[in-house]
MIKEZA-169130 format. One record per residue (C-alpha): x, y, z; residue in one letter. Coordinates in Angstrom, 1 decimal, padded with zeros to 4 digits, m for minus. Each point is the difference from the previous one (the first is absolute). Layout:
REM residues N
<<X; Y; Z>; 'A'>
...
REM end
This chain:
REM residues 75
<<000.9; m011.7; 005.9>; 'M'>
<<002.5; 001.0; m002.6>; 'V'>
<<003.2; m001.2; 000.4>; 'S'>
<<003.5; 002.3; 000.7>; 'A'>
<<001.2; m001.1; m003.6>; 'D'>
<<m002.9; 001.4; m001.3>; 'L'>
<<m000.5; 003.0; 001.7>; 'L'>
<<003.6; 000.6; m000.8>; 'E'>
<<m000.4; m000.1; m004.1>; 'I'>
<<m003.6; 001.5; 000.2>; 'L'>
<<000.3; 003.8; m000.8>; 'R'>
<<m003.3; 003.0; m000.6>; 'C'>
<<m000.8; m000.7; m003.8>; 'P'>
<<m000.6; 004.3; 000.1>; 'V'>
<<002.9; 000.8; 001.4>; 'C'>
<<002.4; m002.4; m001.8>; 'V'>
<<m000.4; 002.1; m003.4>; 'R'>
<<001.0; 003.2; 001.5>; 'E'>
<<003.4; 000.5; 000.7>; 'E'>
<<001.2; 000.5; 003.1>; 'G'>
<<m002.5; m002.2; 002.0>; 'K'>
<<000.7; m003.4; 000.9>; 'Q'>
<<m003.5; m001.1; 001.2>; 'G'>
<<000.9; m001.7; 002.5>; 'K'>
<<m003.0; m002.2; 002.2>; 'L'>
<<m000.5; 000.2; 003.0>; 'T'>
<<m002.3; m003.3; 001.6>; 'L'>
<<m003.2; 002.3; 002.1>; 'I'>
<<m002.3; m003.2; 001.5>; 'K'>
<<001.5; m002.7; m000.7>; 'E'>
<<m002.4; 000.7; m003.1>; 'T'>
<<000.9; 003.4; m001.6>; 'W'>
<<003.3; 001.1; m001.9>; 'L'>
<<000.2; 003.9; 000.9>; 'V'>
<<002.8; 001.6; m003.4>; 'C'>
<<002.5; 002.2; 002.4>; 'Q'>
<<000.0; 002.8; m002.1>; 'D'>
<<m003.4; 000.7; m002.1>; 'C'>
<<m002.5; m001.4; 003.8>; 'D'>
<<m001.5; m002.1; m003.3>; 'R'>
<<m001.6; m003.3; 001.8>; 'K'>
<<m000.1; m003.1; m000.8>; 'Y'>
<<m002.3; m002.7; 000.9>; 'P'>
<<000.5; m004.2; 000.6>; 'I'>
<<m002.4; m001.7; m001.0>; 'V'>
<<000.4; m004.3; 000.5>; 'E'>
<<003.5; 000.8; 000.5>; 'D'>
<<000.2; 001.7; m002.9>; 'I'>
<<001.1; 003.6; m000.6>; 'P'>
<<m002.2; 002.0; m002.1>; 'V'>
<<002.5; 002.3; m002.1>; 'M'>
<<m002.5; 001.2; m002.9>; 'L'>
<<000.5; 004.3; 000.5>; 'I'>
<<m003.9; 000.4; 000.0>; 'D'>
<<m000.2; m001.7; 003.8>; 'E'>
<<003.0; 001.9; 001.8>; 'G'>
<<m002.1; 003.1; m001.7>; 'D'>
<<m002.4; m000.6; 002.3>; 'K'>
<<001.8; 000.4; 003.2>; 'W'>
<<002.4; 002.3; m000.4>; 'T'>
<<m002.5; 002.4; 002.6>; 'S'>
<<m000.7; m002.9; 002.4>; 'T'>
<<002.8; 000.1; 003.0>; 'Q'>
<<001.1; m003.4; 000.6>; 'V'>
<<m001.7; 000.0; 003.5>; 'E'>
<<m003.2; 000.0; m001.7>; 'A'>
<<000.6; m002.8; m002.9>; 'L'>
<<m002.7; m003.0; 000.5>; 'P'>
<<001.7; m003.1; 000.6>; 'V'>
<<m000.4; m001.8; m001.7>; 'P'>
<<m000.2; 002.2; m003.0>; 'P'>
<<m002.9; m000.2; m001.6>; 'P'>
<<m000.4; m002.7; m003.2>; 'D'>
<<000.6; 001.3; m003.0>; 'I'>
<<m002.3; m002.5; m002.4>; 'R'>
REM end
């Protein structure tokens, strides 16, 4: 589980580079972080957010309701 303190400081690695975007993340299904600006979705695997841009890109076209729980193992 991602703590509220960690959720407050984590940001989407793509959006923080762009002016005018905050990249704030929302916790979904206790296993996904979804960017409020670009809709990239980052899985949480074994309680560790996987904040890799390539991983977030994989899930942009997936609707929040269709995100798998638990997320697939990325190893």
